[in-house]
ROMARSE-924148 format. One record per residue (C-alpha): residue number from 1; y, x, z. Coordinates in nm, 3 decimals, decimal comma, always signed. Example, Ala and Ser with C-alpha at 12.3 -4.5 7.8 and 13.67 -1.06 7.14 Angstrom:
# ROMARSE-924148
<pt 1 <-0,450 +1,230 +0,780>>;
<pt 2 <-0,106 +1,367 +0,714>>;
# end
This chain:
# ROMARSE-924148
<pt 1 <-0,802 -7,462 +4,985>>;
<pt 2 <-0,486 -7,315 +4,826>>;
<pt 3 <-0,153 -7,484 +4,887>>;
<pt 4 <-0,007 -7,687 +4,603>>;
<pt 5 <+0,353 -7,731 +4,493>>;
<pt 6 <+0,528 -7,939 +4,231>>;
<pt 7 <+0,859 -7,857 +4,068>>;
<pt 8 <+1,096 -7,900 +3,778>>;
<pt 9 <+1,200 -7,659 +3,506>>;
<pt 10 <+1,557 -7,776 +3,441>>;
<pt 11 <+1,695 -7,664 +3,106>>;
<pt 12 <+1,999 -7,708 +2,887>>;
<pt 13 <+2,100 -7,592 +2,541>>;
<pt 14 <+2,415 -7,383 +2,512>>;
<pt 15 <+2,528 -7,266 +2,167>>;
<pt 16 <+2,180 -7,333 +2,031>>;
<pt 17 <+2,000 -7,132 +2,303>>;
<pt 18 <+1,793 -7,263 +2,593>>;
<pt 19 <+1,909 -7,184 +2,945>>;
<pt 20 <+1,693 -7,230 +3,255>>;
<pt 21 <+1,813 -7,325 +3,603>>;
<pt 22 <+1,650 -7,109 +3,870>>;
<pt 23 <+1,693 -7,110 +4,246>>;
<pt 24 <+1,701 -6,816 +4,485>>;
<pt 25 <+1,529 -6,873 +4,820>>;
<pt 26 <+1,745 -6,867 +5,128>>;
<pt 27 <+1,680 -6,680 +5,448>>;
<pt 28 <+1,690 -6,320 +5,559>>;
<pt 29 <+1,364 -6,212 +5,392>>;
<pt 30 <+1,499 -6,291 +5,043>>;
<pt 31 <+1,859 -6,178 +5,097>>;
<pt 32 <+1,833 -5,850 +4,901>>;
<pt 33 <+1,556 -5,948 +4,660>>;
<pt 34 <+1,632 -6,040 +4,299>>;
<pt 35 <+1,382 -5,962 +4,021>>;
<pt 36 <+1,075 -6,179 +4,073>>;
<pt 37 <+1,229 -6,363 +4,368>>;
<pt 38 <+1,378 -6,659 +4,178>>;
<pt 39 <+1,184 -6,978 +4,118>>;
<pt 40 <+1,196 -7,324 +3,973>>;
<pt 41 <+1,297 -7,581 +4,236>>;
<pt 42 <+0,963 -7,679 +4,389>>;
<pt 43 <+0,788 -7,771 +4,710>>;
<pt 44 <+0,449 -7,829 +4,864>>;
<pt 45 <+0,266 -8,159 +4,868>>;
<pt 46 <-0,039 -8,312 +5,032>>;
<pt 47 <-0,352 -8,445 +4,860>>;
<pt 48 <-0,291 -8,790 +4,715>>;
<pt 49 <+0,084 -8,747 +4,662>>;
<pt 50 <+0,216 -8,809 +4,311>>;
<pt 51 <+0,318 -8,470 +4,168>>;
<pt 52 <+0,604 -8,610 +3,959>>;
<pt 53 <+0,750 -8,787 +4,263>>;
<pt 54 <+0,714 -8,464 +4,466>>;
<pt 55 <+0,888 -8,262 +4,193>>;
<pt 56 <+1,181 -8,505 +4,194>>;
<pt 57 <+1,199 -8,504 +4,577>>;
<pt 58 <+1,196 -8,125 +4,596>>;
<pt 59 <+1,467 -8,094 +4,329>>;
<pt 60 <+1,685 -8,330 +4,535>>;
<pt 61 <+1,610 -8,141 +4,859>>;
<pt 62 <+1,680 -7,796 +4,714>>;
<pt 63 <+1,980 -7,884 +4,497>>;
<pt 64 <+2,117 -8,213 +4,631>>;
<pt 65 <+2,084 -8,377 +4,289>>;
<pt 66 <+1,862 -8,665 +4,175>>;
<pt 67 <+1,682 -8,616 +3,846>>;
<pt 68 <+1,703 -8,925 +3,629>>;
<pt 69 <+1,498 -8,955 +3,314>>;
<pt 70 <+1,162 -8,865 +3,173>>;
<pt 71 <+0,989 -8,550 +3,290>>;
<pt 72 <+0,777 -8,354 +3,042>>;
<pt 73 <+0,453 -8,216 +3,193>>;
<pt 74 <+0,414 -7,838 +3,171>>;
<pt 75 <+0,078 -7,814 +3,350>>;
<pt 76 <-0,031 -7,588 +3,634>>;
<pt 77 <-0,022 -7,219 +3,712>>;
<pt 78 <-0,168 -7,015 +3,997>>;
<pt 79 <+0,067 -6,772 +4,172>>;
<pt 80 <-0,041 -6,432 +4,305>>;
<pt 81 <-0,088 -6,565 +4,659>>;
<pt 82 <-0,313 -6,847 +4,535>>;
<pt 83 <-0,063 -7,132 +4,543>>;
<pt 84 <-0,109 -7,376 +4,253>>;
<pt 85 <+0,220 -7,501 +4,106>>;
<pt 86 <+0,249 -7,806 +3,881>>;
<pt 87 <+0,570 -7,825 +3,678>>;
<pt 88 <+0,763 -8,070 +3,469>>;
<pt 89 <+1,059 -8,005 +3,241>>;
<pt 90 <+1,380 -8,203 +3,209>>;
<pt 91 <+1,694 -8,145 +3,010>>;
<pt 92 <+1,989 -8,169 +3,245>>;
<pt 93 <+2,328 -8,002 +3,276>>;
<pt 94 <+2,453 -7,954 +3,630>>;
<pt 95 <+2,712 -7,730 +3,791>>;
<pt 96 <+2,499 -7,474 +3,974>>;
<pt 97 <+2,792 -7,380 +4,198>>;
<pt 98 <+2,789 -7,720 +4,371>>;
<pt 99 <+2,430 -7,734 +4,497>>;
<pt 100 <+2,359 -7,864 +4,847>>;
<pt 101 <+2,026 -7,745 +4,985>>;
<pt 102 <+1,830 -7,856 +5,287>>;
<pt 103 <+1,796 -7,595 +5,560>>;
<pt 104 <+1,520 -7,455 +5,780>>;
<pt 105 <+1,514 -7,288 +6,120>>;
<pt 106 <+1,328 -6,968 +6,211>>;
<pt 107 <+1,331 -6,711 +6,486>>;
<pt 108 <+1,558 -6,433 +6,359>>;
<pt 109 <+1,548 -6,144 +6,415>>;
<pt 110 <+1,171 -6,158 +6,474>>;
<pt 111 <+1,066 -6,169 +6,841>>;
<pt 112 <+1,431 -6,205 +6,947>>;
<pt 113 <+1,389 -6,553 +7,090>>;
<pt 114 <+1,693 -6,665 +6,887>>;
<pt 115 <+1,666 -6,944 +6,631>>;
<pt 116 <+1,883 -6,936 +6,321>>;
<pt 117 <+1,928 -7,188 +6,042>>;
<pt 118 <+1,922 -7,091 +5,674>>;
<pt 119 <+1,941 -7,291 +5,350>>;
<pt 120 <+1,612 -7,340 +5,162>>;
<pt 121 <+1,801 -7,226 +4,852>>;
<pt 122 <+2,103 -6,998 +4,884>>;
<pt 123 <+2,208 -7,022 +4,519>>;
<pt 124 <+2,115 -7,159 +4,179>>;
<pt 125 <+2,207 -7,011 +3,843>>;
<pt 126 <+2,157 -7,074 +3,473>>;
<pt 127 <+1,987 -6,795 +3,279>>;
<pt 128 <+1,895 -6,744 +2,915>>;
<pt 129 <+1,518 -6,728 +2,860>>;
<pt 130 <+1,496 -6,348 +2,854>>;
<pt 131 <+1,691 -6,309 +3,177>>;
<pt 132 <+1,501 -6,596 +3,342>>;
<pt 133 <+1,173 -6,416 +3,264>>;
<pt 134 <+1,298 -6,108 +3,452>>;
<pt 135 <+1,420 -6,309 +3,753>>;
<pt 136 <+1,145 -6,567 +3,804>>;
<pt 137 <+0,821 -6,531 +4,000>>;
<pt 138 <+0,592 -6,364 +3,743>>;
<pt 139 <+0,333 -6,643 +3,734>>;
<pt 140 <+0,603 -6,902 +3,663>>;
<pt 141 <+0,687 -6,728 +3,332>>;
<pt 142 <+0,406 -6,941 +3,187>>;
<pt 143 <+0,624 -7,248 +3,240>>;
<pt 144 <+0,905 -7,086 +3,040>>;
<pt 145 <+0,659 -7,005 +2,761>>;
<pt 146 <+0,531 -7,363 +2,757>>;
<pt 147 <+0,885 -7,501 +2,748>>;
<pt 148 <+0,978 -7,269 +2,461>>;
<pt 149 <+0,662 -7,379 +2,275>>;
<pt 150 <+0,763 -7,745 +2,316>>;
<pt 151 <+1,101 -7,662 +2,161>>;
<pt 152 <+0,937 -7,473 +1,876>>;
<pt 153 <+0,704 -7,765 +1,810>>;
<pt 154 <+0,997 -8,008 +1,803>>;
<pt 155 <+1,169 -7,795 +1,537>>;
<pt 156 <+0,869 -7,820 +1,300>>;
# end
């Protein structure tokens, strides 16, 4: 059975344009990766867990910020590796330079016997929609499209 994650597409409007908050994964594997490496803040959950509660928990763990308010469902997508991601959207304006992420420990370098600690997320940044599409995991672009469609529908 594929793993499942839940996350939040955080957005804000700046000068009439939508900006998306994306996170860059921490750790040595991701250090020099950019295009396609960014993601919405998200994390895995077990069967029976409430996806909205998981999305809020993971946002807090990866950014150190509690999301207050109503989350708009954006549905599910399946990533290349098979993981199913459920996302919600929320309008929020935070200072991406002040995030505080949880950390994880791995053996690094591999087979060295040494453990090192890295942040789950090494940085977060706001991007306009076009730039976000070039940075985000390709499958997650569907969430950006769905968010944009919600905005278009609200304008009608």
